[in-house]
C-alpha positions as CSV (number, residue, x, y, z in Angstrom):
1,M,2.7,20.2,-7.2
2,V,2.9,18.4,-3.9
3,A,-0.7,19.2,-3.2
4,R,-1.8,16.8,-5.9
5,W,-0.7,14.0,-3.6
6,V,-1.3,14.9,0.0
7,P,-3.8,17.8,0.4
8,F,-5.1,16.1,3.6
9,A,-1.8,15.0,5.2
10,A,-1.9,15.3,9.0
11,A,0.2,18.0,10.6
12,G,3.7,16.7,10.8
13,G,2.9,13.6,9.0
14,A,3.5,11.5,12.1
15,V,3.6,7.7,11.7
16,V,1.7,6.3,14.6
17,V,1.4,2.6,14.1
18,A,4.0,0.2,12.6
19,G,4.2,-3.5,12.0
20,V,0.6,-4.3,12.8
21,L,-1.2,-5.2,9.6
22,A,-2.7,-8.7,9.9
23,T,-2.9,-9.5,6.2
24,A,-2.1,-13.1,6.8
25,L,-5.5,-13.5,8.3
26,L,-7.3,-11.7,5.5
27,V,-5.9,-13.2,2.3
28,P,-5.9,-17.0,2.3
29,R,-2.8,-17.4,0.1
30,V,-0.5,-15.8,2.7
31,V,0.9,-18.0,5.4
32,E,-0.7,-17.2,8.7
33,V,1.7,-15.4,10.9
34,L,1.5,-13.1,13.9
35,P,2.7,-9.7,12.7
36,D,5.0,-9.1,15.6
37,A,6.0,-12.8,16.0
38,A,9.7,-13.7,16.1
39,E,10.8,-15.9,13.3
40,P,14.3,-17.1,14.4
41,D,14.5,-19.8,11.8
42,A,13.1,-17.9,8.9
43,P,15.4,-17.7,5.9
44,A,16.8,-14.4,4.7
45,V,14.6,-12.4,2.4
46,T,15.6,-12.2,-1.3
47,Y,15.1,-8.5,-1.9
48,P,13.5,-7.4,-5.2
49,D,14.8,-5.0,-7.8
50,Q,13.1,-1.6,-7.7
51,A,11.3,-0.8,-10.9
52,P,12.1,2.6,-12.5
53,P,9.6,5.4,-12.0
54,P,6.5,5.2,-14.1
55,A,6.3,7.2,-17.3
56,L,4.7,10.6,-16.9
57,A,1.9,11.8,-19.1
58,A,2.8,14.5,-21.5
59,E,-0.1,16.6,-20.1
60,P,-2.3,15.8,-17.1
61,T,-4.9,13.4,-18.0
62,G,-7.2,14.1,-15.1
63,P,-7.4,15.5,-11.6
64,G,-5.3,14.4,-8.7
65,A,-2.2,12.3,-8.6
66,I,-3.5,9.8,-11.1
67,G,-3.5,12.5,-13.8
68,V,0.3,12.6,-14.0
69,V,0.8,9.0,-15.1
70,D,1.2,8.1,-18.8
71,P,-1.9,6.0,-19.8
72,A,0.2,4.0,-22.2
73,W,2.5,2.9,-19.4
74,V,-0.5,1.9,-17.3
75,D,-2.0,-0.2,-20.1
76,A,1.3,-1.9,-20.9
77,T,2.0,-2.6,-17.3
78,A,-1.5,-4.0,-16.6
79,A,-1.3,-6.2,-19.6
80,A,2.1,-7.6,-18.7
81,T,1.4,-8.3,-15.0
82,G,-2.4,-9.0,-14.8
83,I,-2.8,-6.3,-12.2
84,P,-6.0,-4.4,-12.6
85,R,-5.5,-1.1,-14.5
86,E,-6.9,0.9,-11.6
87,A,-4.4,-0.6,-9.2
88,V,-1.5,0.0,-11.6
89,L,-2.5,3.6,-12.0
90,A,-2.8,4.0,-8.2
91,Y,0.6,2.5,-7.6
92,G,2.3,4.5,-10.3
93,A,0.8,7.8,-9.1
94,A,1.6,7.0,-5.5
95,V,5.3,6.4,-6.0
96,I,5.8,9.4,-8.2
97,G,4.2,11.6,-5.4
98,A,6.1,9.9,-2.6
99,E,9.4,10.6,-4.3
100,E,8.6,14.3,-4.5
101,I,7.7,14.4,-0.9
102,F,10.5,12.1,0.3
103,P,13.4,12.6,-2.2
104,G,15.6,9.5,-2.5
105,C,13.0,7.1,-1.1
106,G,13.3,5.0,-4.2
107,L,10.1,3.1,-3.6
108,G,9.4,1.1,-6.8
109,W,5.9,0.8,-8.0
110,N,6.5,-3.0,-8.1
111,T,7.2,-3.1,-4.3
112,L,4.0,-1.1,-3.6
113,A,2.2,-3.5,-5.9
114,G,3.7,-6.4,-4.0
115,I,2.2,-5.0,-0.8
116,G,-1.1,-4.4,-2.6
117,Y,-1.1,-8.0,-3.8
118,T,-0.3,-9.4,-0.4
119,E,-2.9,-7.2,1.4
120,S,-5.9,-7.6,-0.8
121,D,-5.0,-9.1,-4.2
122,H,-5.0,-5.5,-5.6
123,G,-8.4,-4.7,-4.2
124,R,-10.0,-7.9,-5.5
125,H,-10.3,-9.8,-2.2
126,G,-13.6,-11.4,-1.7
127,G,-14.7,-10.6,-5.2
128,A,-14.5,-6.8,-4.7
129,T,-14.4,-4.6,-7.8
130,F,-13.6,-1.0,-8.5
131,E,-16.2,1.7,-8.9
132,P,-15.5,4.4,-11.5
133,N,-13.8,6.7,-8.9
134,G,-11.6,3.9,-7.6
135,H,-13.7,3.0,-4.5
136,V,-13.5,-0.7,-3.8
137,Y,-16.8,-2.5,-3.3
138,P,-17.6,-4.4,-1.3
139,E,-15.3,-2.7,1.2
140,I,-12.5,-4.8,2.5
141,F,-11.9,-5.2,6.2
142,G,-9.3,-7.3,8.1
143,V,-10.0,-9.4,11.1
144,P,-10.3,-7.8,14.6
145,L,-6.8,-7.2,15.9
146,D,-7.6,-8.6,19.3
147,G,-4.3,-10.2,20.1
148,V,-5.5,-13.8,19.8
149,D,-3.9,-14.6,16.5
150,T,-2.8,-11.1,15.6
151,A,-1.2,-8.1,17.1
152,H,-3.4,-6.5,19.7
153,I,-4.6,-3.0,18.6
154,P,-7.2,-1.4,20.8
155,D,-9.8,0.8,19.1
156,T,-8.5,4.1,17.9
157,D,-11.4,5.4,15.8
158,N,-14.6,4.5,17.7
159,G,-15.6,2.6,14.6
160,E,-15.4,5.6,12.3
161,F,-13.3,3.8,9.6
162,D,-13.4,0.1,10.5
163,G,-17.0,-0.2,11.8
164,T,-15.9,-1.7,15.1
165,A,-15.9,0.4,18.2
166,D,-14.2,-2.1,20.6
167,I,-11.1,-3.1,18.6
168,D,-9.3,-2.0,15.4
169,R,-9.1,-3.9,12.1
170,A,-7.3,-3.0,8.9
171,I,-9.3,-1.3,6.2
172,G,-9.3,-0.9,2.4
173,P,-7.3,-2.3,-0.4
174,M,-4.0,-1.4,1.2
175,Q,-5.2,-2.7,4.6
176,L,-4.2,0.4,6.7
177,I,-4.9,0.6,10.4
178,P,-7.4,3.3,11.2
179,Q,-4.9,5.3,13.2
180,T,-2.4,5.1,10.4
181,W,-5.0,6.4,7.9
182,R,-5.9,9.2,10.3
183,S,-2.2,10.2,10.2
184,W,-2.0,9.9,6.4
185,P,-5.4,10.8,4.9
186,S,-4.9,11.2,1.2
187,D,-6.7,12.1,-2.0
188,G,-5.2,10.4,-5.0
189,N,-8.0,10.9,-7.5
190,G,-8.6,14.6,-6.9
191,D,-12.2,14.4,-5.7
192,L,-11.2,16.1,-2.4
193,V,-12.7,13.2,-0.4
194,P,-9.9,11.1,1.3
195,D,-11.2,7.5,1.4
196,P,-9.3,4.5,2.8
197,H,-11.5,2.2,0.6
198,N,-10.4,4.0,-2.6
199,I,-7.5,2.4,-4.4
200,Y,-6.1,5.8,-5.5
201,D,-6.3,7.4,-2.1
202,S,-5.1,4.4,-0.1
203,A,-2.1,3.8,-2.4
204,V,-1.0,7.4,-1.9
205,A,-1.3,7.0,1.9
206,A,0.6,3.7,1.9
207,A,3.4,5.0,-0.3
208,N,3.9,8.1,1.9
209,Y,3.8,6.0,5.1
210,L,6.4,3.6,3.6
211,C,8.7,6.3,2.6
212,H,8.4,8.0,6.0
213,A,9.4,4.7,7.6
214,T,12.8,4.2,5.9
215,T,15.8,5.9,4.6
216,S,15.6,4.4,1.1
217,F,14.1,1.4,-0.6
218,T,17.2,1.2,-2.8
219,T,19.2,-0.7,-0.1
220,E,18.4,-4.1,1.4
221,Q,18.2,-2.7,4.9
222,G,16.1,0.3,3.8
223,W,13.7,-2.0,1.9
224,A,13.5,-4.3,4.9
225,D,12.8,-1.4,7.3
226,G,10.1,0.0,5.0
227,V,8.2,-3.2,4.6
228,A,8.5,-4.0,8.3
229,A,6.5,-0.9,9.0
230,Y,3.6,-2.8,7.4
231,N,4.3,-6.2,8.9
232,T,7.4,-7.3,10.8
233,A,7.1,-11.0,9.8
234,T,9.9,-12.3,7.6
235,S,7.4,-14.5,5.7
236,Y,5.4,-11.4,4.9
237,A,8.5,-9.6,3.6
238,Q,9.3,-12.5,1.4
239,T,5.8,-12.7,0.0
240,V,5.9,-9.0,-0.9
241,A,9.5,-9.4,-2.4
242,T,8.5,-12.4,-4.5
243,A,5.5,-10.6,-6.0
244,A,7.5,-7.4,-6.5
245,Q,10.3,-9.2,-8.3
246,R,7.8,-11.0,-10.5
247,Y,6.3,-7.7,-11.5
248,Y,9.7,-6.2,-12.2
249,D,10.7,-9.2,-14.4
250,E,7.4,-9.1,-16.3
251,T,7.8,-5.4,-17.2
252,S,11.6,-5.1,-17.7
253,G,12.0,-7.1,-20.9
């Protein structure tokens, strides 16, 4: 059953890049911070509750990882939170699969949703919308990671994923660095085409990357370590935590 989630995982599943996503310079609502900047005076993060696993469909409703999630759960969660249905389905499928691959990871769909919100407003940044297969259009790119107001990430893909051959920039609704995507190419919708600009594929890659980066999201330190793999800034972690807790509260009544 694992193959439903990561048929294209790189050998060994090595995590190559950590703490370098420059979301603060992509999504205006996030305070601008340098991903690797020290924040000695930053307040402690208020860690969110982890939502229970999404409900499973009685029978697969379609191909890929997204076919295992109960459509009624997706509809109810989308209605309660305002998250697009496609993104809810992507987050739900991704955390189910990550728990199979990394038992005990405990990544709540609401924490993955908190990252999706912070990175691209769940794939809606710049007015982007979802195509029927989950591809986000227009495609979402972060700013060049040239070290001026961001971490410095030299080019790793010769422009294959991010369209720039001189420097890297984050890609897709989950804003993955090209080298990270290369390490975690994933197919969430079962079309056998791993696509970092697809909400289903990128959510699977992000969830596996996060669970590989920590012991468990069920402890405060584990949660902090996992989220820091995306961005080390305390303000980033708090933005994710606040959104994740809101989603937990909106769906736990």
